[in-house]
LUMVEX-947295 format. One record per residue (C-alpha): residue number from 1; residue in three letters; x, z, y. Coordinates in nm, 2 decimals. Last residue first. Example, Ala and Ser with C-alpha at 12.3 -4.5 7.8 and 13.67 -1.06 7.14 Angstrom:
2
+-----+-----+--------+--------+--------+
|   n | res |      X |      Z |      Y |
+-----+-----+--------+--------+--------+
|   2 | ser |   1.37 |   0.71 |  -0.11 |
|   1 | ala |   1.23 |   0.78 |  -0.45 |
+-----+-----+--------+--------+--------+
! end
This chain:
123
+-----+-----+--------+--------+--------+
|   n | res |      X |      Z |      Y |
+-----+-----+--------+--------+--------+
| 123 | ser |  -1.74 |  -1.62 |   1.13 |
| 122 | thr |  -1.76 |  -1.23 |   1.04 |
| 121 | ser |  -1.97 |  -1.21 |   0.78 |
| 120 | ser |  -1.74 |  -1.48 |   0.63 |
| 119 | val |  -1.86 |  -1.75 |   0.34 |
| 118 | glu |  -1.71 |  -1.72 |  -0.01 |
| 117 | gly |  -1.61 |  -2.07 |  -0.15 |
| 116 | pro |  -1.25 |  -1.97 |  -0.15 |
| 115 | gly |  -1.19 |  -1.57 |  -0.12 |
| 114 | pro |  -1.33 |  -1.41 |   0.20 |
| 113 | asp |  -1.09 |  -1.21 |   0.43 |
| 112 | ile |  -1.27 |  -0.96 |   0.62 |
| 111 | ser |  -1.38 |  -0.76 |   0.33 |
| 110 | leu |  -1.07 |  -0.83 |   0.11 |
| 109 | ser |  -0.84 |  -0.67 |   0.42 |
| 108 | trp |  -1.07 |  -0.35 |   0.42 |
| 107 | leu |  -1.00 |  -0.34 |   0.07 |
| 106 | ser |  -0.65 |  -0.30 |   0.12 |
| 105 | leu |  -0.64 |  -0.09 |   0.40 |
| 104 | ile |  -0.86 |   0.16 |   0.25 |
| 103 | val |  -0.65 |   0.16 |  -0.10 |
| 102 | leu |  -0.33 |   0.19 |   0.09 |
| 101 | leu |  -0.44 |   0.48 |   0.28 |
| 100 | ala |  -0.61 |   0.70 |  -0.01 |
|  99 | gly |  -0.23 |   0.63 |  -0.17 |
|  98 | val |  -0.06 |   0.71 |   0.18 |
|  97 | ile |  -0.24 |   1.04 |   0.22 |
|  96 | leu |  -0.26 |   1.15 |  -0.16 |
|  95 | ser |   0.11 |   1.11 |  -0.24 |
|  94 | asn |   0.21 |   1.25 |   0.11 |
|  93 | trp |  -0.01 |   1.55 |   0.01 |
|  92 | leu |   0.12 |   1.58 |  -0.33 |
|  91 | ala |   0.48 |   1.53 |  -0.22 |
|  90 | glu |   0.46 |   1.77 |   0.07 |
|  89 | arg |   0.30 |   2.05 |  -0.18 |
|  88 | asn |   0.58 |   2.04 |  -0.44 |
|  87 | val |   0.53 |   1.82 |  -0.74 |
|  86 | arg |   0.58 |   1.93 |  -1.11 |
|  85 | ala |   0.50 |   1.65 |  -1.29 |
|  84 | his |   0.17 |   1.61 |  -1.52 |
|  83 | val |   0.26 |   1.23 |  -1.49 |
|  82 | val |  -0.13 |   1.18 |  -1.46 |
|  81 | trp |  -0.17 |   1.44 |  -1.22 |
|  80 | pro |   0.07 |   1.36 |  -0.93 |
|  79 | ser |   0.01 |   0.98 |  -0.98 |
|  78 | val |  -0.35 |   0.99 |  -0.86 |
|  77 | phe |  -0.28 |   0.88 |  -0.55 |
|  76 | ile |  -0.01 |   0.68 |  -0.59 |
|  75 | trp |  -0.21 |   0.52 |  -0.88 |
|  74 | leu |  -0.51 |   0.43 |  -0.66 |
|  73 | gly |  -0.25 |   0.31 |  -0.35 |
|  72 | ile |  -0.10 |   0.06 |  -0.67 |
|  71 | ala |  -0.43 |  -0.08 |  -0.75 |
|  70 | ala |  -0.54 |  -0.17 |  -0.40 |
|  69 | asn |  -0.18 |  -0.32 |  -0.34 |
|  68 | leu |  -0.28 |  -0.53 |  -0.67 |
|  67 | trp |  -0.60 |  -0.62 |  -0.51 |
|  66 | glu |  -0.44 |  -0.68 |  -0.19 |
|  65 | glu |  -0.19 |  -0.90 |  -0.35 |
|  64 | trp |  -0.47 |  -1.08 |  -0.54 |
|  63 | arg |  -0.65 |  -1.19 |  -0.24 |
|  62 | gln |  -0.38 |  -1.36 |  -0.10 |
|  61 | ser |  -0.21 |  -1.34 |   0.23 |
|  60 | ala |   0.10 |  -1.60 |   0.31 |
|  59 | leu |   0.41 |  -1.41 |   0.52 |
|  58 | ile |   0.23 |  -1.08 |   0.59 |
|  57 | ala |   0.11 |  -1.09 |   0.23 |
|  56 | leu |   0.47 |  -1.11 |   0.12 |
|  55 | ala |   0.56 |  -0.87 |   0.28 |
|  54 | ala |   0.28 |  -0.63 |   0.20 |
|  53 | leu |   0.37 |  -0.69 |  -0.19 |
|  52 | val |   0.73 |  -0.61 |  -0.09 |
|  51 | ala |   0.66 |  -0.28 |   0.09 |
|  50 | val |   0.42 |  -0.17 |  -0.16 |
|  49 | ile |   0.71 |  -0.26 |  -0.47 |
|  48 | ile |   1.00 |  -0.06 |  -0.21 |
|  47 | gly |   0.79 |   0.25 |  -0.18 |
|  46 | leu |   0.64 |   0.25 |  -0.55 |
|  45 | leu |   1.01 |   0.24 |  -0.69 |
|  44 | trp |   1.14 |   0.50 |  -0.41 |
|  43 | ala |   0.81 |   0.74 |  -0.44 |
|  42 | leu |   0.81 |   0.72 |  -0.82 |
|  41 | thr |   1.18 |   0.85 |  -0.81 |
|  40 | ala |   1.06 |   1.10 |  -0.59 |
|  39 | pro |   0.80 |   1.25 |  -0.78 |
|  38 | met |   0.99 |   1.21 |  -1.13 |
|  37 | gly |   1.30 |   1.40 |  -1.05 |
|  36 | thr |   1.23 |   1.68 |  -0.74 |
|  35 | asn |   1.57 |   1.63 |  -0.61 |
|  34 | ala |   1.46 |   1.40 |  -0.35 |
|  33 | tyr |   1.21 |   1.64 |  -0.26 |
|  32 | gly |   1.24 |   1.74 |   0.13 |
|  31 | leu |   1.02 |   1.59 |   0.32 |
|  30 | ile |   1.24 |   1.35 |   0.52 |
|  29 | trp |   1.42 |   1.28 |   0.18 |
|  28 | pro |   1.16 |   1.23 |  -0.06 |
|  27 | ser |   0.96 |   1.00 |   0.23 |
|  26 | val |   1.23 |   0.74 |   0.25 |
|  25 | phe |   1.05 |   0.49 |   0.00 |
|  24 | leu |   0.68 |   0.60 |   0.11 |
|  23 | trp |   0.78 |   0.57 |   0.43 |
|  22 | val |   0.85 |   0.22 |   0.41 |
|  21 | gly |   0.56 |   0.15 |   0.20 |
|  20 | leu |   0.36 |   0.28 |   0.44 |
|  19 | leu |   0.51 |   0.07 |   0.72 |
|  18 | phe |   0.43 |  -0.25 |   0.52 |
|  17 | ser |   0.06 |  -0.17 |   0.46 |
|  16 | ile |   0.02 |  -0.07 |   0.82 |
|  15 | val |   0.17 |  -0.47 |   0.86 |
|  14 | asp |  -0.08 |  -0.56 |   0.64 |
|  13 | gln |  -0.39 |  -0.43 |   0.77 |
|  12 | trp |  -0.25 |  -0.55 |   1.14 |
|  11 | arg |  -0.33 |  -0.89 |   0.99 |
|  10 | pro |  -0.03 |  -1.14 |   1.05 |
|   9 | val |  -0.07 |  -1.42 |   1.26 |
|   8 | ile |   0.04 |  -1.73 |   1.16 |
|   7 | ala |  -0.17 |  -1.83 |   0.85 |
|   6 | ser |  -0.48 |  -1.63 |   1.02 |
|   5 | ile |  -0.41 |  -1.84 |   1.35 |
|   4 | thr |  -0.36 |  -2.20 |   1.12 |
|   3 | gln |  -0.73 |  -2.09 |   0.90 |
|   2 | thr |  -0.90 |  -2.02 |   1.25 |
|   1 | met |  -0.80 |  -2.39 |   1.35 |
+-----+-----+--------+--------+--------+
! end
């Protein structure tokens, strides 16, 4: 019974991840860094990827999606330094906050959803 319910009702972490993906996509325009080249391009590209992964997780959650979302969140967090792009303060803080939230949400989802053969501590 629990398996069926969890397959139908999306976890709130996946819904928030989807909204973070949408935010990441629109944030260059809202925060005023749409004409900054690499930071804006990364936000648009990674925003689409995060939103699609979260939508897939909402439809049918898989552990690999959460791990991939955590890795993308980590990349979003460190990308301003890795790509050595000149980033304005808004873009930097946006990357730090969105990246950290994605990692936290993904790891949280992994901790409450045991893999095959594992027993959940909440059961």
